[in-house]
C-alpha positions as CSV (number, residue, x, y, z in Angstrom):
1,X,121.9,48.1,130.0
2,X,119.4,45.2,130.3
3,X,115.7,45.2,129.5
4,X,112.9,42.9,130.6
5,X,110.1,42.3,128.1
6,X,106.6,40.9,128.7
7,X,105.5,39.8,125.2
8,X,106.2,42.8,122.9
9,X,106.1,45.4,125.7
10,X,109.0,46.6,127.8
11,X,108.5,45.9,131.5
12,X,111.7,47.2,133.1
13,X,115.2,48.4,132.3
14,X,118.4,48.4,134.2
15,X,121.5,50.6,133.9
16,X,125.2,49.6,133.9
17,X,125.4,49.7,137.7
18,X,122.3,47.5,138.2
19,X,120.0,50.3,139.1
20,X,116.5,50.1,137.7
21,X,115.8,52.9,135.3
22,X,112.3,54.3,135.8
23,X,110.1,55.7,133.1
24,X,108.2,59.0,133.6
25,X,105.0,58.7,135.5
26,X,103.0,59.4,132.3
27,X,104.8,56.7,130.4
28,X,104.0,54.2,133.1
29,X,100.3,55.1,133.2
30,X,100.1,54.9,129.4
31,X,101.7,51.4,129.5
32,X,99.4,50.2,132.3
33,X,96.4,51.5,130.3
34,X,97.6,49.9,127.1
35,X,98.2,46.5,128.8
36,X,94.8,46.7,130.4
37,X,92.6,47.7,127.5
38,X,94.5,46.8,124.3
39,X,95.0,43.3,122.9
40,X,98.4,41.5,123.1
41,X,100.5,42.6,120.1
42,X,98.5,45.9,119.5
43,X,98.8,47.6,116.9
44,X,100.3,44.8,114.7
45,X,97.8,42.1,115.9
46,X,94.6,44.0,114.9
47,X,93.1,45.7,111.8
48,X,93.5,49.4,111.3
49,X,89.9,50.1,112.2
50,X,90.1,48.4,115.6
51,X,90.7,51.5,117.8
52,X,87.8,53.4,116.3
53,X,85.5,50.4,116.7
54,X,86.6,49.9,120.4
55,X,86.0,53.5,121.2
56,X,82.4,53.4,119.9
57,X,81.8,50.0,121.4
58,X,82.9,51.4,124.8
59,X,80.6,54.5,124.3
60,X,77.7,52.1,123.5
61,X,78.3,49.8,126.6
62,X,78.5,52.8,128.9
63,X,75.3,54.3,127.5
64,X,73.5,50.9,127.9
65,X,74.7,50.7,131.5
66,X,73.4,54.2,132.3
67,X,70.1,53.5,130.5
68,X,69.7,50.4,132.6
69,X,70.4,52.2,135.8
70,X,68.0,55.0,135.0
71,X,65.3,52.5,134.0
72,X,65.7,50.6,137.3
73,X,65.5,53.7,139.3
74,X,62.3,54.7,137.5
75,X,60.6,51.4,138.1
76,X,61.6,51.4,141.8
77,X,60.3,54.9,142.3
78,X,57.2,53.9,140.4
79,X,56.3,51.2,142.9
80,X,57.1,53.5,145.9
81,X,60.6,52.5,146.9
82,X,62.1,55.3,148.9
83,X,58.8,57.0,149.9
84,X,58.0,57.2,153.6
85,X,54.3,56.5,153.0
86,X,54.9,53.4,150.9
87,X,53.7,50.1,152.2
88,X,55.3,46.6,151.8
89,X,52.1,45.6,149.9
90,X,52.9,48.2,147.2
91,X,56.2,46.5,146.4
């Protein structure tokens, strides 16, 4: 049995006959999400409050994005964008 590692994360494993051993689909997705969103060396490389902080930071960023989109939509509607009777002068 051989295992390929990327940093501290297991990438692939091979059996005695050389065939690649595949992880379950759920385990693969969890690994992809962890590599994408968590820092290298997680959880050893961060403080114990990191995950809670990151969750609330993500909620704040998402709500700021939604607020910006709604504000832009309100301003554009306010100046008549999307109305058939609106004139270029109104923009």
